[in-house]
VMD Tcl script that builds the backbone (N, CA, C; Angstrom):
set m [mol new atoms 282]
animate dup $m
set s [atomselect $m all]
$s set {name element resname resid chain x y z} {
  {N N MET 1 A -15.041 14.014 11.006}
  {CA C MET 1 A -14.205 12.736 11.442}
  {C C MET 1 A -13.899 12.095 10.187}
  {N N PRO 2 A -12.505 11.819 10.180}
  {CA C PRO 2 A -11.978 10.953 9.199}
  {C C PRO 2 A -12.510 9.675 8.932}
  {N N THR 3 A -12.634 9.205 7.762}
  {CA C THR 3 A -13.242 7.778 7.450}
  {C C THR 3 A -12.157 7.100 6.556}
  {N N THR 4 A -11.883 5.788 6.917}
  {CA C THR 4 A -11.112 4.912 6.266}
  {C C THR 4 A -11.911 3.604 6.006}
  {N N THR 5 A -11.891 3.173 4.849}
  {CA C THR 5 A -12.517 1.965 4.338}
  {C C THR 5 A -11.375 0.972 3.844}
  {N N ILE 6 A -11.477 -0.060 4.528}
  {CA C ILE 6 A -10.441 -1.357 3.951}
  {C C ILE 6 A -11.177 -2.310 3.241}
  {N N THR 7 A -11.159 -2.249 1.870}
  {CA C THR 7 A -11.884 -3.247 1.162}
  {C C THR 7 A -11.129 -4.594 1.202}
  {N N SER 8 A -9.769 -4.570 1.061}
  {CA C SER 8 A -8.928 -5.649 1.158}
  {C C SER 8 A -7.718 -5.369 1.787}
  {N N ASN 9 A -7.020 -6.165 2.544}
  {CA C ASN 9 A -5.678 -5.896 3.140}
  {C C ASN 9 A -5.175 -7.257 3.628}
  {N N GLY 10 A -4.211 -7.952 2.791}
  {CA C GLY 10 A -3.833 -9.160 3.149}
  {C C GLY 10 A -4.401 -10.308 2.374}
  {N N SER 11 A -3.867 -11.430 2.449}
  {CA C SER 11 A -4.369 -12.587 1.843}
  {C C SER 11 A -5.409 -13.364 2.698}
  {N N LYS 12 A -6.590 -13.071 2.576}
  {CA C LYS 12 A -7.641 -13.556 3.451}
  {C C LYS 12 A -8.699 -14.533 2.663}
  {N N TRP 13 A -9.210 -15.373 3.371}
  {CA C TRP 13 A -10.383 -16.041 2.906}
  {C C TRP 13 A -11.631 -15.202 2.906}
  {N N ALA 14 A -12.605 -15.577 2.285}
  {CA C ALA 14 A -13.893 -14.948 2.214}
  {C C ALA 14 A -14.396 -14.909 3.498}
  {N N GLY 15 A -14.803 -13.786 4.126}
  {CA C GLY 15 A -15.459 -13.588 5.431}
  {C C GLY 15 A -14.265 -13.311 6.597}
  {N N GLU 16 A -12.985 -13.469 6.271}
  {CA C GLU 16 A -12.051 -13.087 7.277}
  {C C GLU 16 A -11.788 -11.585 7.411}
  {N N ALA 17 A -11.679 -11.028 8.361}
  {CA C ALA 17 A -11.247 -9.629 8.640}
  {C C ALA 17 A -9.961 -9.212 7.958}
  {N N PRO 18 A -9.922 -8.066 7.254}
  {CA C PRO 18 A -8.664 -7.514 6.656}
  {C C PRO 18 A -7.562 -7.353 7.806}
  {N N ASP 19 A -6.272 -7.365 7.405}
  {CA C ASP 19 A -5.353 -6.863 8.256}
  {C C ASP 19 A -5.431 -5.324 8.629}
  {N N THR 20 A -4.685 -4.754 9.521}
  {CA C THR 20 A -4.812 -3.477 9.862}
  {C C THR 20 A -3.880 -2.495 9.093}
  {N N ILE 21 A -4.069 -1.333 9.138}
  {CA C ILE 21 A -3.167 -0.413 8.340}
  {C C ILE 21 A -1.706 -0.508 8.945}
  {N N GLU 22 A -1.645 -0.870 10.191}
  {CA C GLU 22 A -0.274 -1.092 10.557}
  {C C GLU 22 A 0.494 -2.098 10.046}
  {N N THR 23 A -0.322 -3.244 9.813}
  {CA C THR 23 A 0.193 -4.556 9.194}
  {C C THR 23 A 0.666 -3.922 7.726}
  {N N LEU 24 A -0.167 -3.314 7.015}
  {CA C LEU 24 A 0.219 -2.962 5.709}
  {C C LEU 24 A 1.372 -2.191 5.850}
  {N N MET 25 A 1.612 -1.273 6.596}
  {CA C MET 25 A 2.727 -0.473 6.770}
  {C C MET 25 A 3.994 -1.355 7.017}
  {N N GLU 26 A 3.919 -2.269 7.934}
  {CA C GLU 26 A 5.057 -3.321 8.012}
  {C C GLU 26 A 5.351 -4.017 6.876}
  {N N VAL 27 A 4.386 -4.440 6.016}
  {CA C VAL 27 A 4.635 -5.093 4.819}
  {C C VAL 27 A 5.308 -4.243 3.776}
  {N N LEU 28 A 4.954 -3.003 3.714}
  {CA C LEU 28 A 5.580 -2.158 2.835}
  {C C LEU 28 A 6.958 -1.775 3.110}
  {N N GLN 29 A 7.367 -2.016 4.335}
  {CA C GLN 29 A 8.683 -1.893 4.837}
  {C C GLN 29 A 9.679 -2.902 4.460}
  {N N ARG 30 A 9.000 -4.094 4.350}
  {CA C ARG 30 A 9.856 -5.507 4.020}
  {C C ARG 30 A 9.830 -6.060 2.675}
  {N N ASN 31 A 8.788 -5.836 1.898}
  {CA C ASN 31 A 8.676 -6.328 0.570}
  {C C ASN 31 A 8.336 -5.396 -0.478}
  {N N THR 32 A 8.775 -5.821 -1.687}
  {CA C THR 32 A 8.643 -4.833 -2.817}
  {C C THR 32 A 7.297 -4.898 -3.608}
  {N N LEU 33 A 6.710 -3.665 -3.903}
  {CA C LEU 33 A 5.445 -3.725 -4.444}
  {C C LEU 33 A 5.534 -4.143 -5.870}
  {N N GLN 34 A 4.634 -4.861 -6.515}
  {CA C GLN 34 A 4.633 -5.409 -7.944}
  {C C GLN 34 A 4.686 -4.250 -8.857}
  {N N ARG 35 A 5.366 -4.310 -10.051}
  {CA C ARG 35 A 5.526 -3.213 -10.807}
  {C C ARG 35 A 4.361 -2.934 -11.706}
  {N N TRP 36 A 3.611 -3.974 -11.954}
  {CA C TRP 36 A 2.291 -3.785 -12.823}
  {C C TRP 36 A 1.393 -2.833 -12.108}
  {N N THR 37 A 1.514 -2.692 -10.760}
  {CA C THR 37 A 0.551 -1.687 -10.115}
  {C C THR 37 A 0.454 -0.391 -10.669}
  {N N GLY 38 A 1.714 0.043 -11.186}
  {CA C GLY 38 A 1.672 1.473 -11.603}
  {C C GLY 38 A 1.743 2.233 -10.399}
  {N N ASN 39 A 1.040 3.361 -10.265}
  {CA C ASN 39 A 1.061 4.202 -9.165}
  {C C ASN 39 A -0.152 3.700 -8.132}
  {N N PRO 40 A 0.239 3.109 -6.991}
  {CA C PRO 40 A -0.646 2.567 -6.281}
  {C C PRO 40 A -1.336 3.650 -5.392}
  {N N VAL 41 A -1.251 4.946 -5.566}
  {CA C VAL 41 A -1.757 5.909 -4.879}
  {C C VAL 41 A -2.795 6.786 -5.875}
  {N N ARG 42 A -3.905 6.865 -5.526}
  {CA C ARG 42 A -4.887 7.651 -6.423}
  {C C ARG 42 A -5.760 8.636 -5.627}
  {N N LYS 43 A -5.667 9.890 -5.913}
  {CA C LYS 43 A -6.435 10.920 -5.359}
  {C C LYS 43 A -7.869 10.684 -5.892}
  {N N ILE 44 A -8.755 10.340 -5.280}
  {CA C ILE 44 A -10.231 10.159 -5.864}
  {C C ILE 44 A -11.317 11.362 -5.305}
  {N N ALA 45 A -10.836 12.220 -4.490}
  {CA C ALA 45 A -11.588 13.301 -4.240}
  {C C ALA 45 A -10.513 14.334 -3.609}
  {N N PRO 46 A -11.035 15.599 -3.375}
  {CA C PRO 46 A -10.042 16.594 -2.900}
  {C C PRO 46 A -9.286 16.035 -1.487}
  {N N ASP 47 A -9.774 15.454 -0.617}
  {CA C ASP 47 A -9.142 14.914 0.656}
  {C C ASP 47 A -9.236 13.473 0.735}
  {N N THR 48 A -9.428 12.780 -0.189}
  {CA C THR 48 A -9.523 11.273 -0.325}
  {C C THR 48 A -8.578 10.624 -1.136}
  {N N VAL 49 A -7.914 9.683 -0.750}
  {CA C VAL 49 A -6.939 8.867 -1.300}
  {C C VAL 49 A -7.214 7.406 -1.371}
  {N N ARG 50 A -6.966 6.711 -2.566}
  {CA C ARG 50 A -7.210 5.152 -2.494}
  {C C ARG 50 A -5.775 4.605 -2.654}
  {N N PHE 51 A -5.497 3.723 -1.936}
  {CA C PHE 51 A -4.138 2.961 -1.989}
  {C C PHE 51 A -4.630 1.545 -2.345}
  {N N PHE 52 A -3.716 0.949 -3.308}
  {CA C PHE 52 A -4.151 -0.276 -3.712}
  {C C PHE 52 A -2.885 -1.131 -4.424}
  {N N GLY 53 A -2.878 -2.275 -4.418}
  {CA C GLY 53 A -1.707 -3.027 -4.973}
  {C C GLY 53 A -1.595 -4.393 -4.374}
  {N N ASN 54 A -0.410 -4.964 -4.658}
  {CA C ASN 54 A 0.233 -6.187 -4.270}
  {C C ASN 54 A 1.621 -6.208 -4.132}
  {N N PHE 55 A 2.271 -7.324 -3.728}
  {CA C PHE 55 A 3.709 -7.360 -3.773}
  {C C PHE 55 A 4.385 -8.457 -4.475}
  {N N HIS 56 A 5.612 -8.353 -4.651}
  {CA C HIS 56 A 6.340 -9.192 -5.570}
  {C C HIS 56 A 6.613 -10.584 -4.854}
  {N N GLU 57 A 7.087 -10.341 -3.643}
  {CA C GLU 57 A 7.671 -11.503 -2.926}
  {C C GLU 57 A 6.427 -12.305 -2.068}
  {N N VAL 58 A 5.388 -11.632 -1.750}
  {CA C VAL 58 A 4.320 -12.146 -0.915}
  {C C VAL 58 A 2.983 -11.703 -1.436}
  {N N SER 59 A 1.998 -12.542 -1.340}
  {CA C SER 59 A 0.677 -11.880 -1.748}
  {C C SER 59 A 0.031 -11.387 -0.566}
  {N N HIS 60 A -0.151 -9.995 -0.716}
  {CA C HIS 60 A -0.744 -9.303 0.253}
  {C C HIS 60 A -1.418 -7.876 -0.314}
  {N N VAL 61 A -2.538 -8.448 -0.968}
  {CA C VAL 61 A -3.399 -7.539 -1.685}
  {C C VAL 61 A -4.020 -6.370 -0.697}
  {N N PHE 62 A -3.804 -5.236 -1.222}
  {CA C PHE 62 A -4.430 -4.148 -0.455}
  {C C PHE 62 A -5.252 -3.164 -1.228}
  {N N ASN 63 A -6.434 -2.611 -0.835}
  {CA C ASN 63 A -7.220 -1.689 -1.309}
  {C C ASN 63 A -7.929 -0.955 -0.200}
  {N N VAL 64 A -7.391 0.296 0.008}
  {CA C VAL 64 A -7.768 1.135 1.324}
  {C C VAL 64 A -8.109 2.447 0.604}
  {N N THR 65 A -9.185 3.032 1.114}
  {CA C THR 65 A -9.684 4.415 0.819}
  {C C THR 65 A -9.723 5.125 2.137}
  {N N THR 66 A -9.154 6.277 2.151}
  {CA C THR 66 A -9.146 7.034 3.314}
  {C C THR 66 A -9.090 8.642 3.102}
  {N N ASP 67 A -9.577 9.398 4.154}
  {CA C ASP 67 A -9.446 10.851 4.034}
  {C C ASP 67 A -8.687 11.311 5.255}
  {N N ASP 68 A -8.289 10.314 6.007}
  {CA C ASP 68 A -7.419 10.558 7.192}
  {C C ASP 68 A -6.040 10.920 7.085}
  {N N PRO 69 A -5.716 12.055 7.368}
  {CA C PRO 69 A -4.293 12.575 7.013}
  {C C PRO 69 A -3.170 11.745 7.924}
  {N N ALA 70 A -3.626 11.240 9.019}
  {CA C ALA 70 A -2.760 10.473 9.742}
  {C C ALA 70 A -2.275 9.065 9.225}
  {N N ILE 71 A -3.152 8.633 8.256}
  {CA C ILE 71 A -2.969 7.495 7.395}
  {C C ILE 71 A -2.398 7.732 6.085}
  {N N ILE 72 A -2.854 8.746 5.521}
  {CA C ILE 72 A -2.443 9.133 4.188}
  {C C ILE 72 A -0.857 9.476 4.133}
  {N N ALA 73 A -0.476 10.356 5.067}
  {CA C ALA 73 A 0.951 10.767 4.978}
  {C C ALA 73 A 1.871 9.585 5.059}
  {N N PRO 74 A 1.788 8.765 6.076}
  {CA C PRO 74 A 2.704 7.613 6.215}
  {C C PRO 74 A 2.587 6.724 5.057}
  {N N LEU 75 A 1.351 6.288 4.663}
  {CA C LEU 75 A 1.381 5.389 3.451}
  {C C LEU 75 A 1.968 6.008 2.264}
  {N N VAL 76 A 1.901 7.175 1.930}
  {CA C VAL 76 A 2.356 7.942 0.770}
  {C C VAL 76 A 3.914 7.755 0.942}
  {N N ARG 77 A 4.439 8.071 2.078}
  {CA C ARG 77 A 5.923 8.078 2.401}
  {C C ARG 77 A 6.379 6.549 2.121}
  {N N LEU 78 A 5.735 5.654 2.731}
  {CA C LEU 78 A 6.283 4.347 2.757}
  {C C LEU 78 A 6.106 3.753 1.399}
  {N N ILE 79 A 5.084 4.119 0.587}
  {CA C ILE 79 A 5.075 3.785 -0.827}
  {C C ILE 79 A 6.195 4.321 -1.785}
  {N N ARG 80 A 6.460 5.610 -1.342}
  {CA C ARG 80 A 7.641 6.319 -2.192}
  {C C ARG 80 A 8.949 5.588 -1.830}
  {N N GLU 81 A 9.147 5.260 -0.621}
  {CA C GLU 81 A 10.379 4.692 -0.211}
  {C C GLU 81 A 10.444 3.193 -0.797}
  {N N ASN 82 A 9.355 2.593 -0.813}
  {CA C ASN 82 A 9.230 1.132 -1.386}
  {C C ASN 82 A 9.692 1.154 -2.850}
  {N N ARG 83 A 9.153 2.071 -3.756}
  {CA C ARG 83 A 9.440 2.187 -5.086}
  {C C ARG 83 A 10.721 2.754 -5.259}
  {N N ALA 84 A 11.261 3.441 -4.465}
  {CA C ALA 84 A 12.665 3.887 -4.709}
  {C C ALA 84 A 13.663 2.759 -4.268}
  {N N ARG 85 A 13.366 1.879 -3.530}
  {CA C ARG 85 A 14.085 0.690 -3.128}
  {C C ARG 85 A 14.139 -0.262 -4.378}
  {N N ARG 86 A 12.880 -0.373 -4.904}
  {CA C ARG 86 A 12.821 -1.302 -6.218}
  {C C ARG 86 A 13.684 -0.754 -7.336}
  {N N PHE 87 A 13.673 0.639 -7.473}
  {CA C PHE 87 A 14.644 1.154 -8.600}
  {C C PHE 87 A 15.956 1.010 -8.247}
  {N N GLU 88 A 16.379 1.096 -7.032}
  {CA C GLU 88 A 17.803 0.974 -6.573}
  {C C GLU 88 A 18.067 -0.445 -6.832}
  {N N ARG 89 A 17.442 -1.516 -6.478}
  {CA C ARG 89 A 17.818 -2.841 -6.781}
  {C C ARG 89 A 17.936 -3.099 -8.357}
  {N N LYS 90 A 16.968 -2.582 -9.049}
  {CA C LYS 90 A 16.984 -2.907 -10.534}
  {C C LYS 90 A 18.291 -2.333 -11.182}
  {N N THR 91 A 18.737 -1.078 -10.527}
  {CA C THR 91 A 19.857 -0.606 -11.305}
  {C C THR 91 A 21.286 -0.938 -10.497}
  {N N ASP 92 A 21.187 -1.716 -9.601}
  {CA C ASP 92 A 22.424 -2.038 -8.909}
  {C C ASP 92 A 23.060 -3.268 -9.704}
  {N N VAL 93 A 24.257 -2.720 -10.227}
  {CA C VAL 93 A 24.992 -3.763 -11.064}
  {C C VAL 93 A 26.206 -4.208 -10.201}
  {N N ARG 94 A 26.407 -5.573 -10.095}
  {CA C ARG 94 A 27.391 -6.164 -9.324}
  {C C ARG 94 A 28.301 -7.042 -10.223}
}
mol reanalyze $m
mol bondsrecalc $m
mol representation Tube
mol addrep $m
């Protein structure tokens, strides 16, 4: 059975429940990841990935560890797309 641990997801006060994975996916589609994050995807075991970072336009810190392929695949795709958009904006000369 897959396991997902959400250490943080969203700007929350101590004791508040973190946002859902679906909310993180929505934020990834609308906002740019901060550059300092480096690679926000780290493989920490053969089938386990840690996702972490924050965003440039909005504070939405996330730290999610999962071995669930149904979560890993879309998060990896959205993070790649997010980083590609950032690169496109950076190199867009008008």
